[in-house]
C-alpha positions in Angstrom: 5.5 10.8 -54.5 5.3 9.3 -51.2 3.2 6.5 -49.8 0.3 7.1 -47.3 2.2 5.7 -44.5 5.3 8.2 -45.2 3.2 11.5 -44.8 3.9 13.5 -41.7 2.4 16.4 -40.0 3.1 19.9 -41.7 3.7 18.5 -45.0 2.0 20.1 -48.1 0.4 17.7 -50.5 -1.7 18.3 -53.7 -5.2 16.5 -52.6 -8.0 16.3 -55.5 -6.0 19.3 -57.1 -6.1 21.7 -54.1 -2.9 22.6 -51.7 -3.4 20.9 -48.5 -1.3 20.9 -45.3 -1.3 17.8 -43.2 -2.4 18.6 -39.7 -2.3 15.0 -38.2 -1.8 11.5 -39.5 -2.6 8.1 -37.7 -2.3 4.7 -38.8 -4.9 2.3 -37.9 -4.2 -1.4 -38.3 -6.8 -3.5 -40.0 -7.9 -7.1 -39.0 -8.7 -10.1 -41.2 -9.2 -9.3 -44.6 -9.6 -5.7 -43.9 -6.1 -3.9 -44.6 -4.9 -1.0 -42.3 -5.8 2.7 -43.3 -4.0 5.9 -42.9 -6.3 8.6 -41.3 -5.2 12.0 -42.3 -6.4 15.3 -41.4 -6.0 18.1 -44.2 -6.5 21.8 -44.2 -7.1 23.1 -47.8 -4.8 25.9 -48.1 -7.1 28.0 -50.4 -10.4 27.6 -48.5 -9.1 26.8 -45.0 -11.6 23.9 -44.8 -10.3 21.0 -42.6 -11.6 17.3 -43.7 -10.3 13.9 -42.9 -9.5 11.3 -45.4 -8.6 7.6 -45.3 -5.9 6.4 -47.6 -4.7 2.9 -48.1 -1.0 2.3 -47.1 0.2 1.8 -50.6 -1.7 4.9 -51.9 0.6 7.6 -53.5 0.4 11.3 -52.6 2.2 14.2 -54.4 4.0 16.0 -51.9 4.5 19.7 -53.1 7.9 21.7 -52.5 7.2 24.7 -50.1 9.4 27.2 -49.1 9.2 28.0 -45.3 10.1 31.5 -44.5 10.4 33.3 -41.0 8.5 36.3 -41.2 7.8 39.3 -38.9 4.4 41.2 -39.0 4.9 45.1 -39.5 1.7 46.7 -40.4 -1.9 46.5 -41.9 -2.9 48.0 -45.2 -6.6 48.0 -46.0 -7.2 43.9 -46.3 -3.7 43.0 -46.4 -1.2 42.3 -43.6 2.3 43.0 -44.6 5.0 40.7 -43.1 8.9 41.3 -43.8 11.5 38.7 -43.8 14.0 39.7 -41.1 17.0 38.1 -43.3 16.3 39.8 -46.7 14.0 42.5 -45.7 11.5 41.4 -48.3 8.0 42.4 -47.6 5.3 40.0 -48.4 1.5 41.1 -48.3 -1.0 38.6 -47.2 -4.7 38.8 -47.8 -6.9 38.7 -44.7 -8.7 36.0 -46.1 -5.6 33.7 -45.8 -5.1 34.4 -42.1 -8.8 34.0 -41.0 -9.3 34.9 -37.4 -5.7 34.7 -36.3 -5.2 38.2 -37.4 -6.6 39.3 -33.7 -3.1 37.8 -32.5 -1.0 40.0 -34.6 0.9 43.0 -33.1 4.0 44.7 -34.7 7.0 42.3 -34.5 4.8 38.9 -34.2 6.9 36.3 -35.8 5.2 33.7 -37.9 6.3 31.1 -40.6 5.1 31.8 -44.0 4.7 28.7 -46.3 5.3 29.9 -50.0 4.3 27.9 -53.3 6.0 29.3 -56.5 6.9 32.6 -54.5 3.5 33.3 -53.5 2.2 33.0 -49.6 -0.2 30.1 -49.3 -0.6 30.2 -45.5 1.2 31.2 -42.3 2.1 29.1 -39.3 1.4 31.0 -36.0 3.3 30.3 -32.8 1.4 27.9 -30.2 1.0 31.1 -28.0 1.5 34.7 -27.8 2.3 37.1 -25.0 -0.1 40.0 -24.8 -0.3 43.0 -22.3 -3.5 43.6 -20.5 -4.9 47.1 -21.1 -8.3 46.9 -18.9 -9.2 44.7 -16.2 -12.0 45.1 -13.6 -11.1 44.8 -9.9 -11.2 41.3 -8.5 -14.6 40.3 -7.1 -13.9 38.9 -3.6 -17.3 37.9 -2.9 -16.4 34.9 -5.5 -14.2 32.1 -5.3 -10.8 32.3 -6.5 -11.4 29.8 -9.4 -13.8 32.2 -11.1 -12.8 34.0 -14.3 -13.3 37.8 -15.4 -13.3 39.3 -18.8 -10.1 41.4 -19.5 -8.9 43.3 -22.6 -5.8 42.8 -24.3 -3.6 45.3 -26.4 -4.9 43.9 -29.3 -8.6 44.9 -28.6 -9.2 41.2 -27.9 -11.3 40.0 -24.6 -10.5 36.8 -22.8 -11.3 35.3 -19.6 -8.7 35.3 -17.2 -8.3 34.7 -13.3 -9.2 37.2 -10.5 -5.8 38.2 -9.7 -5.0 39.4 -13.3 -4.8 43.3 -13.3 -3.9 46.1 -16.0 -0.4 45.9 -17.1 0.2 42.0 -16.7 1.5 40.1 -19.7 -0.8 37.0 -20.4 0.1 34.0 -22.6 -2.7 33.2 -24.8 -3.4 30.0 -26.8 -3.4 30.8 -30.6 -5.7 27.8 -31.3 -8.4 28.1 -28.7 -7.9 32.0 -28.1 -7.8 31.2 -24.3 -5.7 32.2 -21.2 -2.8 30.0 -20.5 -0.8 31.9 -17.9 0.3 35.3 -16.6 4.1 35.7 -17.7 4.9 38.9 -16.2 3.0 41.2 -13.6 
């Protein structure tokens, strides 16, 4: 058990009977008779719902022991995405409901961090960005300013907006949270 002020981003706690991962934590100093509060954003690992809670600094939270394992995506089998540990070669099937819309960033060899509770995967942490090859890109529109964007299709079938100079075969860095173009990595 830790006090609210000891909580850190990435920890997994039991909140109202559910496993929840801490997305952010921020202490707000109180004034006068009003004591300070710890504002904590939590993601329920069962439902994916994100909530914000306010805890008094002296409140206790049960920190859950989570095993973190480096995993590599290998293939999809129906509603399950199968990952493998590069160290032990053990395979871990993960149901698509656990991944949500992050499945669109998966391609063979994508590395993620698996969080396991009592041997079962509870969530996967994706990298902040992934590099994907452009498969289709319309020609640039020279009648428009260079700051305009066009729709391109990536190797995973995802469509994003990218600058006019992007062409087929380019490798783009894509933000996994927003699903947006960050930069061209190789051309």
